[in-house]
N, CA, C and O atoms as a DFTB+ gen file, in Angstrom:
572 C
 N C O
     1  1      -6.026      14.747      21.756
     2  2      -5.541      14.617      20.407
     3  2      -4.191      13.842      20.380
     4  3      -3.950      12.960      19.556
     5  1      -3.344      14.242      21.340
     6  2      -1.998      13.645      21.359
     7  2      -2.100      12.144      21.568
     8  3      -1.337      11.384      20.971
     9  1      -3.041      11.702      22.415
    10  2      -3.192      10.275      22.653
    11  2      -3.663       9.543      21.385
    12  3      -3.181       8.452      21.083
    13  1      -4.595      10.142      20.655
    14  2      -5.039       9.534      19.390
    15  2      -3.876       9.525      18.379
    16  3      -3.699       8.564      17.631
    17  1      -3.119      10.572      18.373
    18  2      -1.959      10.664      17.456
    19  2      -0.957       9.520      17.757
    20  3      -0.486       8.826      16.856
    21  1      -0.660       9.360      19.043
    22  2       0.317       8.309      19.439
    23  2      -0.197       6.917      19.136
    24  3       0.559       6.075      18.654
    25  1      -1.483       6.652      19.411
    26  2      -2.048       5.367      19.081
    27  2      -2.057       5.153      17.550
    28  3      -1.807       4.052      17.059
    29  1      -2.342       6.199      16.844
    30  2      -2.366       6.108      15.388
    31  2      -1.029       5.855      14.840
    32  3      -0.893       5.105      13.874
    33  1      -0.002       6.456      15.419
    34  2       1.383       6.273      14.923
    35  2       1.792       4.845      15.113
    36  3       2.400       4.256      14.219
    37  1       1.476       4.257      16.263
    38  2       1.746       2.853      16.523
    39  2       1.037       1.952      15.514
    40  3       1.638       1.052      14.926
    41  1      -0.254       2.216      15.331
    42  2      -1.029       1.405      14.402
    43  2      -0.498       1.572      12.998
    44  3      -0.401       0.594      12.258
    45  1      -0.153       2.778      12.616
    46  2       0.344       3.027      11.255
    47  2       1.652       2.265      11.029
    48  3       1.864       1.721       9.945
    49  1       2.506       2.219      12.005
    50  2       3.745       1.485      11.857
    51  2       3.510       0.023      11.647
    52  3       4.173      -0.597      10.815
    53  1       2.557      -0.565      12.397
    54  2       2.206      -1.962      12.196
    55  2       1.635      -2.213      10.810
    56  3       2.071      -3.115      10.095
    57  1       0.636      -1.388      10.438
    58  2      -0.014      -1.535       9.136
    59  2       0.972      -1.368       8.005
    60  3       1.005      -2.184       7.084
    61  1       1.774      -0.325       8.062
    62  2       2.773      -0.131       6.981
    63  2       3.804      -1.199       6.955
    64  3       4.227      -1.613       5.876
    65  1       4.245      -1.682       8.126
    66  2       5.233      -2.781       8.134
    67  2       4.646      -4.053       7.460
    68  3       5.312      -4.693       6.646
    69  1       3.416      -4.395       7.807
    70  2       2.736      -5.501       7.209
    71  2       2.581      -5.317       5.681
    72  3       2.836      -6.230       4.896
    73  1       2.163      -4.128       5.306
    74  2       1.945      -3.827       3.923
    75  2       3.217      -3.833       3.105
    76  3       3.242      -4.362       1.993
    77  1       4.255      -3.259       3.636
    78  2       5.538      -3.269       2.926
    79  2       6.089      -4.679       2.756
    80  3       6.694      -4.990       1.731
    81  1       5.885      -5.524       3.745
    82  2       6.283      -6.904       3.610
    83  2       5.449      -7.632       2.530
    84  3       5.983      -8.319       1.659
    85  1       4.132      -7.451       2.628
    86  2       3.254      -8.131       1.636
    87  2       3.461      -7.662       0.274
    88  3       3.622      -8.488      -0.624
    89  1       3.471      -6.337       0.022
    90  2       3.648      -5.828      -1.327
    91  2       5.076      -6.109      -1.799
    92  3       5.278      -6.394      -2.979
    93  1       6.062      -6.037      -0.919
    94  2       7.438      -6.363      -1.315
    95  2       7.585      -7.768      -1.841
    96  3       8.175      -8.008      -2.894
    97  1       7.022      -8.703      -1.067
    98  2       7.068     -10.123      -1.523
    99  2       6.346     -10.294      -2.870
   100  3       6.901     -10.860      -3.811
   101  1       5.139      -9.809      -2.946
   102  2       4.332     -10.021      -4.155
   103  2       4.971      -9.339      -5.371
   104  3       5.116      -9.961      -6.423
   105  1       5.341      -8.101      -5.234
   106  2       5.889      -7.340      -6.364
   107  2       7.215      -7.897      -6.804
   108  3       7.504      -7.908      -8.000
   109  1       8.072      -8.384      -5.836
   110  2       9.324      -8.980      -6.159
   111  2       9.092     -10.260      -7.002
   112  3       9.716     -10.458      -8.044
   113  1       8.213     -11.081      -6.531
   114  2       7.909     -12.312      -7.272
   115  2       7.312     -11.985      -8.622
   116  3       7.678     -12.587      -9.632
   117  1       6.413     -11.054      -8.643
   118  2       5.772     -10.639      -9.891
   119  2       6.795     -10.092     -10.893
   120  3       6.654     -10.296     -12.099
   121  1       7.815      -9.403     -10.400
   122  2       8.837      -8.876     -11.289
   123  2       9.739      -9.971     -11.843
   124  3       9.986     -10.024     -13.048
   125  1      10.229     -10.841     -10.973
   126  2      11.197     -11.841     -11.398
   127  2      10.569     -13.057     -12.014
   128  3      11.245     -13.768     -12.758
   129  1       9.311     -13.339     -11.745
   130  2       8.627     -14.501     -12.274
   131  2       7.461     -14.050     -13.146
   132  3       6.410     -14.690     -13.157
   133  1       7.642     -12.954     -13.876
   134  2       6.575     -12.336     -14.637
   135  2       5.907     -13.283     -15.610
   136  3       4.713     -13.147     -15.877
   137  1       6.636     -14.224     -16.137
   138  2       6.102     -15.164     -17.141
   139  2       5.083     -16.109     -16.500
   140  3       4.280     -16.700     -17.222
   141  1       5.084     -16.273     -15.198
   142  2       4.140     -17.151     -14.520
   143  2       2.762     -16.526     -14.294
   144  3       1.806     -17.216     -13.942
   145  1       2.677     -15.221     -14.500
   146  2       1.442     -14.503     -14.272
   147  2       0.688     -14.309     -15.580
   148  3       1.314     -14.305     -16.639
   149  1      -0.614     -14.149     -15.548
   150  2      -1.336     -13.826     -16.788
   151  2      -0.791     -12.607     -17.437
   152  3      -0.388     -11.668     -16.750
   153  1      -0.762     -12.586     -18.758
   154  2      -0.167     -11.487     -19.509
   155  2      -1.224     -10.659     -20.184
   156  3      -2.333     -11.105     -20.478
   157  1      -0.822      -9.429     -20.413
   158  2      -1.617      -8.524     -21.305
   159  2      -0.848      -8.668     -22.644
   160  3       0.334      -8.336     -22.729
   161  1      -1.537      -9.163     -23.667
   162  2      -0.857      -9.532     -24.904
   163  2      -0.005      -8.420     -25.522
   164  3       1.070      -8.707     -26.049
   165  1      -0.437      -7.203     -25.476
   166  2       0.251      -6.121     -26.163
   167  2       1.435      -5.579     -25.338
   168  3       2.160      -4.704     -25.811
   169  1       1.635      -6.087     -24.119
   170  2       2.695      -5.576     -23.247
   171  2       3.792      -6.657     -23.135
   172  3       3.533      -7.787     -22.721
   173  1       5.009      -6.275     -23.514
   174  2       6.123      -7.202     -23.473
   175  2       6.449      -7.530     -22.002
   176  3       6.111      -6.777     -21.088
   177  1       7.126      -8.694     -21.806
   178  2       7.478      -9.092     -20.456
   179  2       8.421      -8.074     -19.828
   180  3       8.274      -7.747     -18.650
   181  1       9.390      -7.565     -20.597
   182  2      10.305      -6.583     -20.101
   183  2       9.620      -5.288     -19.648
   184  3       9.930      -4.733     -18.594
   185  1       8.676      -4.825     -20.480
   186  2       7.920      -3.661     -20.120
   187  2       7.071      -3.880     -18.865
   188  3       6.937      -2.993     -18.022
   189  1       6.513      -5.063     -18.767
   190  2       5.705      -5.453     -17.603
   191  2       6.590      -5.428     -16.347
   192  3       6.172      -4.929     -15.302
   193  1       7.791      -5.959     -16.451
   194  2       8.688      -5.976     -15.278
   195  2       9.021      -4.548     -14.861
   196  3       9.044      -4.244     -13.669
   197  1       9.276      -3.683     -15.812
   198  2       9.582      -2.277     -15.480
   199  2       8.372      -1.613     -14.812
   200  3       8.527      -0.892     -13.827
   201  1       7.204      -1.847     -15.332
   202  2       5.989      -1.268     -14.734
   203  2       5.743      -1.769     -13.325
   204  3       5.395      -0.993     -12.435
   205  1       5.927      -3.090     -13.115
   206  2       5.681      -3.642     -11.825
   207  2       6.729      -3.102     -10.778
   208  3       6.354      -2.620      -9.709
   209  1       8.006      -3.198     -11.114
   210  2       9.027      -2.750     -10.182
   211  2       8.903      -1.247      -9.974
   212  3       8.932      -0.772      -8.839
   213  1       8.765      -0.502     -11.058
   214  2       8.643       0.964     -10.901
   215  2       7.445       1.364     -10.153
   216  3       7.480       2.302      -9.357
   217  1       6.331       0.643     -10.400
   218  2       5.076       0.934      -9.661
   219  2       5.274       0.705      -8.176
   220  3       4.812       1.513      -7.370
   221  1       5.953      -0.380      -7.782
   222  2       6.151      -0.629      -6.387
   223  2       6.933       0.498      -5.735
   224  3       6.596       0.936      -4.636
   225  1       7.967       0.966      -6.402
   226  2       8.759       2.042      -5.825
   227  2       7.961       3.319      -5.707
   228  3       8.071       4.026      -4.705
   229  1       7.163       3.629      -6.706
   230  2       6.334       4.867      -6.658
   231  2       5.259       4.765      -5.575
   232  3       5.039       5.714      -4.822
   233  1       4.586       3.603      -5.499
   234  2       3.528       3.437      -4.457
   235  2       4.193       3.484      -3.076
   236  3       3.662       4.111      -2.160
   237  1       5.336       2.836      -2.920
   238  2       6.000       2.814      -1.630
   239  2       6.454       4.210      -1.198
   240  3       6.383       4.571      -0.023
   241  1       6.922       4.979      -2.178
   242  2       7.262       6.370      -1.864
   243  2       6.054       7.127      -1.347
   244  3       6.185       7.928      -0.422
   245  1       4.903       6.901      -1.908
   246  2       3.660       7.553      -1.404
   247  2       3.368       7.122       0.008
   248  3       2.999       7.944       0.847
   249  1       3.536       5.776       0.299
   250  2       3.285       5.294       1.631
   251  2       4.246       5.893       2.645
   252  3       3.824       6.267       3.739
   253  1       5.510       5.992       2.315
   254  2       6.486       6.593       3.207
   255  2       6.219       8.072       3.436
   256  3       6.340       8.580       4.551
   257  1       5.848       8.763       2.337
   258  2       5.487      10.175       2.452
   259  2       4.263      10.326       3.334
   260  3       4.185      11.275       4.116
   261  1       3.299       9.410       3.230
   262  2       2.103       9.426       4.074
   263  2       2.499       9.252       5.518
   264  3       1.963       9.949       6.379
   265  1       3.408       8.358       5.819
   266  2       3.884       8.143       7.188
   267  2       4.549       9.410       7.737
   268  3       4.287       9.816       8.870
   269  1       5.390      10.013       6.944
   270  2       6.090      11.238       7.343
   271  2       5.043      12.348       7.622
   272  3       5.130      13.054       8.626
   273  1       4.077      12.479       6.731
   274  2       3.046      13.518       6.913
   275  2       2.258      13.237       8.229
   276  3       1.918      14.172       8.955
   277  1       1.976      11.962       8.523
   278  2       1.277      11.675       9.754
   279  2       2.142      12.045      10.969
   280  3       1.630      12.636      11.920
   281  1       3.432      11.712      10.958
   282  2       4.299      12.057      12.072
   283  2       4.359      13.582      12.292
   284  3       4.573      14.052      13.409
   285  1       4.166      14.333      11.207
   286  2       4.172      15.799      11.299
   287  2       2.798      16.394      11.554
   288  3       2.609      17.611      11.544
   289  1       1.849      15.503      11.781
   290  2       0.483      15.842      12.087
   291  2      -0.222      16.556      10.883
   292  3      -1.115      17.380      11.080
   293  1       0.173      16.240       9.733
   294  2      -0.455      16.710       8.506
   295  2      -1.423      15.573       8.072
   296  3      -1.180      14.875       7.088
   297  1      -2.482      15.420       8.810
   298  2      -3.326      14.234       8.733
   299  2      -4.022      14.090       7.384
   300  3      -4.068      12.978       6.858
   301  1      -4.560      15.145       6.802
   302  2      -5.273      14.988       5.557
   303  2      -4.288      14.633       4.396
   304  3      -4.621      13.839       3.516
   305  1      -3.104      15.223       4.419
   306  2      -2.106      14.857       3.430
   307  2      -1.687      13.404       3.646
   308  3      -1.513      12.664       2.678
   309  1      -1.525      12.990       4.894
   310  2      -1.151      11.609       5.211
   311  2      -2.223      10.642       4.710
   312  3      -1.915       9.614       4.108
   313  1      -3.465      10.982       4.964
   314  2      -4.547      10.085       4.533
   315  2      -4.571       9.953       2.997
   316  3      -4.715       8.847       2.475
   317  1      -4.434      11.037       2.302
   318  2      -4.423      10.976       0.841
   319  2      -3.263      10.169       0.289
   320  3      -3.435       9.391      -0.650
   321  1      -2.098      10.347       0.859
   322  2      -0.932       9.600       0.386
   323  2      -1.043       8.155       0.736
   324  3      -0.624       7.303      -0.048
   325  1      -1.613       7.826       1.929
   326  2      -1.768       6.441       2.315
   327  2      -2.834       5.766       1.414
   328  3      -2.684       4.600       1.051
   329  1      -3.867       6.476       1.069
   330  2      -4.885       5.880       0.164
   331  2      -4.231       5.622      -1.212
   332  3      -4.487       4.592      -1.836
   333  1      -3.400       6.550      -1.673
   334  2      -2.708       6.298      -2.941
   335  2      -1.829       5.080      -2.814
   336  3      -1.798       4.246      -3.720
   337  1      -1.111       4.954      -1.711
   338  2      -0.272       3.783      -1.470
   339  2      -1.072       2.497      -1.488
   340  3      -0.620       1.489      -2.031
   341  1      -2.283       2.526      -0.886
   342  2      -3.076       1.314      -0.806
   343  2      -3.430       0.764      -2.166
   344  3      -3.732      -0.422      -2.295
   345  1      -3.399       1.604      -3.183
   346  2      -3.732       1.102      -4.531
   347  2      -2.755      -0.012      -4.931
   348  3      -3.108      -0.885      -5.725
   349  1      -1.552       0.011      -4.396
   350  2      -0.550      -1.025      -4.718
   351  2      -1.066      -2.402      -4.370
   352  3      -0.728      -3.368      -5.055
   353  1      -1.860      -2.527      -3.348
   354  2      -2.435      -3.807      -2.974
   355  2      -3.701      -4.107      -3.693
   356  3      -3.954      -5.255      -4.057
   357  1      -4.525      -3.083      -3.913
   358  2      -5.807      -3.297      -4.599
   359  2      -5.621      -3.741      -6.045
   360  3      -6.400      -4.554      -6.542
   361  1      -4.598      -3.219      -6.730
   362  2      -4.403      -3.563      -8.133
   363  2      -3.986      -5.025      -8.275
   364  3      -4.050      -5.567      -9.378
   365  1      -3.561      -5.679      -7.192
   366  2      -3.186      -7.062      -7.275
   367  2      -4.343      -7.962      -7.696
   368  3      -4.142      -9.053      -8.230
   369  1      -5.563      -7.476      -7.442
   370  2      -6.755      -8.229      -7.870
   371  2      -6.843      -8.268      -9.411
   372  3      -7.554      -9.102      -9.973
   373  1      -6.118      -7.365     -10.082
   374  2      -6.101      -7.323     -11.531
   375  2      -5.605      -8.579     -12.160
   376  3      -5.951      -8.875     -13.304
   377  1      -4.770      -9.361     -11.424
   378  2      -4.306     -10.643     -11.958
   379  2      -5.453     -11.524     -12.368
   380  3      -5.352     -12.272     -13.341
   381  1      -6.524     -11.447     -11.652
   382  2      -7.666     -12.326     -11.918
   383  2      -8.537     -11.837     -13.047
   384  3      -9.388     -12.584     -13.527
   385  1      -8.352     -10.593     -13.494
   386  2      -9.089     -10.030     -14.597
   387  2      -8.465     -10.422     -15.930
   388  3      -9.145     -10.457     -16.955
   389  1      -7.144     -10.721     -15.910
   390  2      -6.422     -11.007     -17.142
   391  2      -6.516     -12.495     -17.522
   392  3      -6.564     -12.831     -18.705
   393  1      -6.543     -13.363     -16.535
   394  2      -6.574     -14.803     -16.798
   395  2      -6.322     -15.586     -15.520
   396  3      -6.155     -15.016     -14.441
   397  1      -6.299     -16.888     -15.665
   398  2      -6.051     -17.724     -14.486
   399  2      -4.648     -17.576     -14.005
   400  3      -3.709     -17.520     -14.799
   401  1      -4.494     -17.511     -12.694
   402  2      -3.168     -17.360     -12.045
   403  2      -2.670     -18.755     -11.722
   404  3      -3.304     -19.464     -10.940
   405  1      -1.540     -19.172     -12.308
   406  2      -1.003     -20.494     -12.055
   407  2       0.412     -20.360     -11.510
   408  3       1.406     -20.502     -12.223
   409  1       0.452     -20.082     -10.222
   410  2       1.731     -19.929      -9.514
   411  2       1.699     -20.798      -8.262
   412  3       0.626     -21.240      -7.852
   413  1       2.869     -21.057      -7.637
   414  2       2.864     -21.831      -6.413
   415  2       2.009     -21.205      -5.337
   416  3       1.844     -19.985      -5.296
   417  1       1.452     -22.052      -4.446
   418  2       0.525     -21.532      -3.409
   419  2       1.085     -20.414      -2.566
   420  3       0.348     -19.479      -2.253
   421  1       2.338     -20.453      -2.182
   422  2       2.912     -19.313      -1.368
   423  2       2.774     -18.000      -2.068
   424  3       2.327     -17.021      -1.471
   425  1       3.155     -17.953      -3.350
   426  2       3.087     -16.739      -4.117
   427  2       1.657     -16.326      -4.409
   428  3       1.346     -15.138      -4.492
   429  1       0.795     -17.314      -4.563
   430  2      -0.637     -17.048      -4.754
   431  2      -1.153     -16.351      -3.511
   432  3      -1.916     -15.389      -3.604
   433  1      -0.733     -16.840      -2.331
   434  2      -1.171     -16.252      -1.078
   435  2      -0.708     -14.784      -0.949
   436  3      -1.397     -13.972      -0.332
   437  1       0.441     -14.452      -1.524
   438  2       0.901     -13.068      -1.417
   439  2      -0.042     -12.091      -2.145
   440  3      -0.102     -10.908      -1.809
   441  1      -0.751     -12.590      -3.114
   442  2      -1.742     -11.740      -3.809
   443  2      -2.813     -11.288      -2.767
   444  3      -3.164     -10.112      -2.670
   445  1      -3.292     -12.261      -2.020
   446  2      -4.334     -12.010      -1.058
   447  2      -3.771     -11.201       0.152
   448  3      -4.476     -10.364       0.716
   449  1      -2.524     -11.454       0.532
   450  2      -1.940     -10.676       1.609
   451  2      -1.800      -9.202       1.151
   452  3      -1.998      -8.277       1.940
   453  1      -1.468      -9.015      -0.089
   454  2      -1.370      -7.680      -0.654
   455  2      -2.685      -6.923      -0.574
   456  3      -2.724      -5.753      -0.193
   457  1      -3.725      -7.586      -0.927
   458  2      -5.068      -7.015      -0.866
   459  2      -5.487      -6.751       0.597
   460  3      -6.059      -5.711       0.920
   461  1      -5.183      -7.719       1.455
   462  2      -5.484      -7.535       2.898
   463  2      -4.761      -6.331       3.460
   464  3      -5.324      -5.557       4.234
   465  1      -3.463      -6.174       3.051
   466  2      -2.716      -5.020       3.506
   467  2      -3.348      -3.704       3.028
   468  3      -3.400      -2.729       3.778
   469  1      -3.822      -3.683       1.795
   470  2      -4.457      -2.459       1.267
   471  2      -5.743      -2.162       2.078
   472  3      -6.031      -0.999       2.364
   473  1      -6.475      -3.154       2.430
   474  2      -7.690      -2.974       3.225
   475  2      -7.306      -2.445       4.625
   476  3      -7.996      -1.592       5.182
   477  1      -6.208      -2.957       5.175
   478  2      -5.743      -2.501       6.467
   479  2      -5.339      -1.003       6.399
   480  3      -5.591      -0.262       7.349
   481  1      -4.748      -0.577       5.341
   482  2      -4.367       0.816       5.149
   483  2      -5.653       1.650       5.083
   484  3      -5.759       2.699       5.718
   485  1      -6.614       1.168       4.313
   486  2      -7.916       1.911       4.240
   487  2      -8.553       1.995       5.623
   488  3      -9.049       3.051       6.018
   489  1      -8.540       0.887       6.358
   490  2      -9.133       0.904       7.706
   491  2      -8.433       1.912       8.602
   492  3      -9.089       2.622       9.364
   493  1      -7.086       1.985       8.518
   494  2      -6.352       2.979       9.294
   495  2      -6.791       4.391       8.927
   496  3      -7.019       5.225       9.803
   497  1      -6.908       4.653       7.637
   498  2      -7.274       6.001       7.208
   499  2      -8.666       6.385       7.737
   500  3      -8.887       7.505       8.198
   501  1      -9.572       5.447       7.658
   502  2     -10.933       5.721       8.185
   503  2     -10.875       5.933       9.709
   504  3     -11.492       6.867      10.222
   505  1     -10.139       5.074      10.437
   506  2     -10.007       5.244      11.872
   507  2      -9.381       6.603      12.177
   508  3      -9.854       7.322      13.057
   509  1      -8.321       6.954      11.452
   510  2      -7.654       8.243      11.654
   511  2      -8.576       9.416      11.459
   512  3      -8.536      10.374      12.231
   513  1      -9.415       9.356      10.427
   514  2     -10.345      10.459      10.173
   515  2     -11.348      10.598      11.327
   516  3     -11.739      11.710      11.681
   517  1     -11.763       9.466      11.912
   518  2     -12.725       9.524      13.007
   519  2     -12.041       9.849      14.330
   520  3     -12.484      10.737      15.058
   521  1     -10.966       9.133      14.640
   522  2     -10.354       9.288      15.977
   523  2      -9.521      10.564      16.124
   524  3      -9.544      11.210      17.171
   525  1      -8.772      10.927      15.047
   526  2      -7.944      12.089      15.151
   527  2      -8.706      13.338      14.749
   528  3      -8.505      14.413      15.315
   529  1      -9.563      13.189      13.789
   530  2     -10.452      14.266      13.361
   531  2      -9.778      15.359      12.554
   532  3      -8.567      15.344      12.329
   533  1     -10.601      16.311      12.124
   534  2     -10.159      17.388      11.322
   535  2      -9.397      18.445      12.056
   536  3      -8.427      18.995      11.533
   537  1      -9.819      18.738      13.262
   538  2      -9.256      19.837      14.001
   539  2      -7.837      19.594      14.442
   540  3      -7.108      20.549      14.710
   541  1      -7.415      18.331      14.526
   542  2      -6.058      18.060      15.021
   543  2      -4.984      18.722      14.164
   544  3      -3.961      19.169      14.684
   545  1      -5.208      18.784      12.883
   546  2      -4.182      19.411      11.998
   547  2      -4.103      20.899      12.297
   548  3      -3.013      21.470      12.334
   549  1      -5.226      21.514      12.504
   550  2      -5.215      22.946      12.794
   551  2      -4.643      23.275      14.145
   552  3      -4.094      24.360      14.336
   553  1      -4.759      22.350      15.103
   554  2      -4.243      22.570      16.461
   555  2      -2.817      22.169      16.605
   556  3      -2.194      22.509      17.610
   557  1      -2.240      21.438      15.622
   558  2      -0.876      20.943      15.766
   559  2       0.120      22.072      15.736
   560  3      -0.037      23.042      14.995
   561  1       1.163      21.936      16.560
   562  2       2.235      22.982      16.527
   563  2       2.998      22.864      15.206
   564  3       3.130      21.776      14.645
   565  1       3.484      23.978      14.733
   566  2       4.285      24.014      13.486
   567  2       5.565      23.322      13.723
   568  3       6.149      23.417      14.802
   569  1       6.043      22.580      12.665
   570  2       7.323      21.856      12.886
   571  2       8.512      22.747      12.893
   572  3       9.635      22.275      13.066
């Protein structure tokens, strides 16, 4: 179990690092260049900026809490928090539901990187459930 935990911790650091970079870039651009993205007509630009920036901080807090839970061998809590965090990348596809996205190619690419990061988090959670298993939490020493 300890070997799977150590491998998982290394993988989680890589996945979360990639995800934090991808979501950080995308959400920052989305917040400061909100007018370049498709709008929801009933939502003001200021309110949209607050939702985007606030959402990033809330999602990121869930991701960090998931990381901490994993380091403490609280695997099911970690998985749940990481899946919640992954929503930050999956909702990026919502840009395409509202209207055409007309932004520079680099920022357009951050939408896809955000989604790829979310998929990587999901993949980690699935791997963790299989490789670390359910019994690891019960066998872990108390902190």
